[in-house]
C-alpha positions as CSV (number, residue, x, y, z in Angstrom):
1,X,5.8,6.6,-17.6
2,X,7.5,3.3,-16.8
3,X,10.7,3.0,-14.9
4,X,13.0,-0.1,-15.0
5,X,15.1,-1.3,-12.1
6,X,17.6,-4.1,-12.8
7,X,20.7,-5.8,-11.7
8,X,22.2,-5.0,-8.3
9,X,19.8,-2.1,-7.8
10,X,16.8,-4.4,-8.1
11,X,18.3,-7.0,-5.7
12,X,19.1,-4.3,-3.1
13,X,15.6,-2.8,-3.5
14,X,14.1,-6.3,-3.0
15,X,16.2,-6.9,0.2
16,X,15.4,-3.5,1.7
17,X,11.7,-3.8,0.9
18,X,11.5,-7.2,2.6
19,X,13.3,-5.8,5.6
20,X,10.7,-3.1,5.9
21,X,8.0,-5.7,5.5
22,X,9.3,-7.7,8.5
23,X,8.4,-4.8,10.8
24,X,4.6,-5.2,10.3
25,X,2.4,-8.0,11.7
26,X,0.2,-7.9,8.6
27,X,-0.3,-10.4,5.8
28,X,1.0,-9.6,2.4
29,X,-2.3,-8.3,1.1
30,X,-2.8,-6.0,4.1
31,X,0.8,-4.7,3.9
32,X,0.5,-3.9,0.2
33,X,-2.9,-2.1,0.6
34,X,-2.5,-0.4,4.0
35,X,1.2,0.4,4.0
36,X,2.5,0.6,0.4
37,X,-0.8,1.7,-1.1
38,X,-0.3,-0.6,-4.1
39,X,-1.9,-3.8,-5.2
40,X,-0.9,-7.2,-3.9
41,X,0.3,-8.2,-7.4
42,X,2.6,-5.2,-7.5
43,X,4.1,-6.1,-4.1
44,X,4.7,-9.7,-5.2
45,X,6.3,-8.4,-8.4
46,X,8.7,-6.3,-6.3
47,X,9.9,-9.1,-4.1
48,X,9.9,-12.1,-6.4
49,X,13.2,-13.7,-7.6
50,X,13.3,-13.6,-11.4
51,X,17.0,-13.7,-12.2
52,X,18.3,-10.9,-14.4
53,X,14.9,-9.6,-15.5
54,X,14.2,-5.9,-14.8
55,X,11.4,-4.7,-12.5
56,X,9.2,-2.3,-14.5
57,X,6.7,-0.1,-12.6
58,X,5.0,3.1,-13.4
59,X,6.6,6.2,-11.9
60,X,3.8,7.0,-9.5
61,X,3.9,3.3,-8.2
62,X,7.6,3.7,-7.3
63,X,6.8,7.1,-5.7
64,X,4.1,5.5,-3.6
65,X,6.4,2.7,-2.4
66,X,9.3,5.0,-1.6
67,X,7.0,7.5,0.1
68,X,5.4,5.0,2.4
69,X,8.6,3.0,3.2
70,X,11.0,6.0,3.6
71,X,13.4,4.2,1.3
72,X,15.6,6.5,-0.7
73,X,15.3,6.0,-4.5
74,X,18.9,7.3,-4.9
75,X,20.2,4.1,-3.2
76,X,18.9,2.2,-6.3
77,X,20.1,4.6,-8.9
78,X,16.8,6.3,-9.5
79,X,16.4,10.1,-9.7
80,X,12.8,10.2,-8.4
81,X,11.6,13.0,-6.2
82,X,9.8,11.6,-3.2
83,X,7.3,14.0,-1.6
84,X,6.8,14.8,2.1
85,X,3.8,12.9,3.5
86,X,2.9,15.9,5.7
87,X,2.1,18.2,2.7
88,X,-1.6,19.2,2.8
89,X,-1.6,19.2,-1.0
90,X,-1.0,15.4,-1.3
91,X,2.7,15.2,-0.8
92,X,3.6,15.6,-4.5
93,X,6.5,17.6,-5.9
94,X,5.4,20.2,-8.5
95,X,8.4,19.3,-10.8
96,X,7.0,15.7,-11.2
97,X,3.7,17.1,-12.6
98,X,5.1,20.1,-14.5
99,X,3.9,18.4,-17.7
100,X,0.3,19.3,-16.6
101,X,1.2,23.0,-16.7
102,X,-0.1,25.2,-19.5
103,X,-3.2,26.9,-20.8
104,X,-6.2,24.6,-21.5
105,X,-9.7,24.8,-22.7
106,X,-12.3,23.8,-20.1
107,X,-15.7,22.8,-21.4
108,X,-19.0,22.2,-19.5
109,X,-22.7,22.3,-20.4
110,X,-24.7,25.3,-19.6
111,X,-26.1,25.1,-16.1
112,X,-29.6,26.2,-16.9
113,X,-30.7,23.8,-19.6
114,X,-27.5,21.9,-20.5
115,X,-28.3,22.6,-24.2
116,X,-25.2,24.6,-25.0
117,X,-21.5,24.2,-24.0
118,X,-19.4,27.0,-22.5
119,X,-15.6,27.1,-23.3
120,X,-13.5,28.7,-20.5
121,X,-9.8,29.0,-19.9
122,X,-7.9,27.0,-17.3
123,X,-4.2,27.8,-16.6
124,X,-2.1,25.5,-14.4
125,X,1.4,26.5,-13.3
126,X,3.9,25.8,-10.5
127,X,3.1,27.7,-7.3
128,X,5.5,30.6,-6.6
129,X,5.3,30.1,-2.8
130,X,4.4,26.4,-2.1
131,X,5.4,22.9,-3.2
132,X,2.4,22.4,-5.4
133,X,0.7,23.5,-8.6
134,X,-1.7,26.4,-8.8
135,X,-4.5,27.2,-11.2
136,X,-6.4,30.2,-12.6
137,X,-9.7,30.0,-14.4
138,X,-11.5,32.6,-16.5
139,X,-15.2,32.1,-17.4
140,X,-16.5,34.7,-19.9
141,X,-19.8,34.0,-21.6
142,X,-23.4,35.1,-22.1
143,X,-25.7,33.1,-19.9
144,X,-28.9,31.6,-21.3
145,X,-30.9,34.3,-19.7
146,X,-29.0,36.9,-21.6
147,X,-26.7,38.2,-18.8
148,X,-23.0,38.6,-19.6
149,X,-20.9,36.7,-17.1
150,X,-17.2,37.0,-16.2
151,X,-15.9,34.9,-13.3
152,X,-12.3,34.3,-12.2
153,X,-11.2,31.6,-9.9
154,X,-7.7,30.8,-8.6
155,X,-6.2,28.4,-6.0
156,X,-3.9,25.5,-5.4
157,X,-4.0,22.0,-6.8
158,X,-4.4,19.1,-4.4
159,X,-3.3,15.8,-5.8
160,X,-4.4,12.3,-4.9
161,X,-1.4,10.5,-6.4
162,X,-2.8,7.0,-6.0
163,X,-5.5,7.8,-8.6
164,X,-3.9,10.9,-10.0
165,X,-7.0,13.1,-9.3
166,X,-6.5,16.8,-9.3
167,X,-8.8,18.6,-6.7
168,X,-9.1,22.4,-7.4
169,X,-11.1,24.2,-4.7
170,X,-11.8,27.8,-5.3
171,X,-13.1,30.5,-3.0
172,X,-14.7,33.7,-4.3
173,X,-16.7,36.2,-2.2
174,X,-17.6,33.6,0.3
175,X,-18.6,31.0,-2.3
176,X,-16.8,27.6,-2.4
177,X,-16.5,25.6,-5.7
178,X,-14.7,22.3,-6.3
179,X,-13.5,20.9,-9.6
180,X,-12.1,17.4,-9.8
181,X,-10.1,16.3,-12.8
182,X,-8.3,13.1,-13.9
183,X,-5.8,13.1,-16.8
184,X,-6.3,10.4,-19.3
185,X,-2.5,9.7,-19.5
186,X,0.6,10.5,-17.5
187,X,3.3,11.4,-19.9
188,X,5.4,14.5,-20.5
189,X,4.7,15.2,-24.2
190,X,1.7,15.9,-26.4
191,X,-1.8,17.0,-25.7
192,X,-3.5,16.1,-22.5
193,X,-7.2,15.4,-22.0
194,X,-8.7,15.6,-18.5
195,X,-12.2,14.7,-17.4
196,X,-14.1,15.2,-14.2
197,X,-16.8,17.3,-12.6
198,X,-17.5,20.6,-11.0
199,X,-19.6,21.1,-7.9
200,X,-21.0,24.6,-7.5
201,X,-23.8,26.4,-5.7
202,X,-27.1,27.5,-7.3
203,X,-29.8,29.5,-5.7
204,X,-32.6,29.7,-8.3
205,X,-35.8,31.3,-7.1
206,X,-34.8,30.9,-3.5
207,X,-34.2,27.2,-3.5
208,X,-30.8,25.8,-2.3
209,X,-29.3,23.7,-5.1
210,X,-26.0,22.0,-5.4
211,X,-25.1,22.2,-9.1
212,X,-23.0,19.4,-10.6
213,X,-21.7,19.5,-14.1
214,X,-19.2,17.2,-15.9
215,X,-16.2,18.9,-17.4
216,X,-13.8,18.2,-20.2
217,X,-10.3,19.8,-20.4
218,X,-8.2,19.8,-23.5
219,X,-4.8,21.3,-24.2
220,X,-2.3,22.8,-23.8
221,X,-3.3,25.5,-26.2
222,X,-0.5,26.5,-28.6
223,X,-1.6,30.1,-29.0
224,X,-0.7,31.8,-25.7
225,X,-0.6,35.3,-27.3
226,X,-4.3,35.7,-27.5
227,X,-6.3,37.4,-24.7
228,X,-7.9,34.7,-22.6
229,X,-11.2,36.5,-22.8
230,X,-11.2,36.2,-26.6
231,X,-10.8,32.4,-26.3
232,X,-13.9,32.0,-24.1
233,X,-17.2,31.5,-25.8
234,X,-20.5,29.7,-25.8
235,X,-20.8,26.8,-28.3
236,X,-24.4,26.6,-29.5
237,X,-26.4,23.4,-29.7
238,X,-26.6,22.1,-33.3
239,X,-23.1,23.2,-34.4
240,X,-20.5,20.8,-35.6
241,X,-18.2,21.8,-32.8
242,X,-21.0,21.2,-30.2
243,X,-21.5,17.6,-31.5
244,X,-17.8,16.7,-31.1
245,X,-17.5,18.2,-27.6
246,X,-20.8,16.7,-26.6
247,X,-19.4,13.2,-27.4
248,X,-16.3,14.0,-25.2
249,X,-18.5,15.1,-22.3
250,X,-20.8,12.1,-22.7
251,X,-17.8,9.9,-21.7
252,X,-17.8,11.6,-18.3
253,X,-21.6,11.8,-18.0
254,X,-21.9,8.0,-18.0
255,X,-20.6,8.2,-14.5
256,X,-21.9,11.5,-13.4
257,X,-25.3,13.1,-12.5
258,X,-26.4,16.5,-13.7
259,X,-29.6,17.9,-12.3
260,X,-30.6,21.5,-12.5
261,X,-33.9,23.1,-11.5
262,X,-35.1,23.7,-15.1
263,X,-34.1,20.2,-16.2
264,X,-35.9,18.8,-13.2
265,X,-39.1,20.7,-14.0
266,X,-39.0,19.4,-17.5
267,X,-38.3,15.8,-16.5
268,X,-40.9,15.7,-13.7
269,X,-44.1,15.7,-15.8
270,X,-42.6,13.1,-18.1
271,X,-41.6,10.9,-15.1
272,X,-45.2,11.2,-13.8
273,X,-46.6,10.2,-17.2
274,X,-44.3,7.2,-17.4
275,X,-45.4,6.1,-13.9
276,X,-49.1,6.4,-14.8
277,X,-48.6,4.3,-18.0
278,X,-46.9,1.6,-15.9
279,X,-49.6,1.7,-13.3
280,X,-52.3,1.2,-16.0
């Protein structure tokens, strides 16, 4: 979402930003990076003289500048909510990210072999008690070993606004699990795709194992009348739906690592064979 600042408001913003800049014994690059948390080019764009041309910046860029300078956006005719820097959730205001709220499908490959894909339900909503978003997850599927699983997670959403990364730590019966998501776009309408990874704990056959799986989130889901349990399922390898979702997950897996015990045991002999062929 791009916001334009023009005319007297832009001139006043430039003057106030330069006045703030004078309080720091840093060069422009250091001031932009360390204080404003923006790029040097963005800072130069803010303070350059360009006549009557409007200053166009993304909403989160303006938020970053106003947050780190304590300048009030209302002084420049902007109705932007500036968060408190002391918030443990990242200093964002939940109303600014309300467009991320809703019920979504959350997809990941099965932990044991990564052959199939599980579809779970992720719900994001404004917290009723704190200035942040909250989340609820339902995982309801039959594991590859034939055991029926139903796991529920809930917690608060921590937000790195500079990169717009959602961190969703969950705590259940002494276990800690972390999901990281990044929206593909920042707008208030239409479907939203988010990609990231989940870090969980595995303990197969007595071996401590961190389990990493890439995840793909798609929504919001239009049908909110259905029971969330009925929307969860396992999507089997070889199906048309599996092929499409596998392509979506592959975009994340280019930058992620998935290694489970069973996959490792399958890969290990092949790696040894490849090494022997190279040695010969």
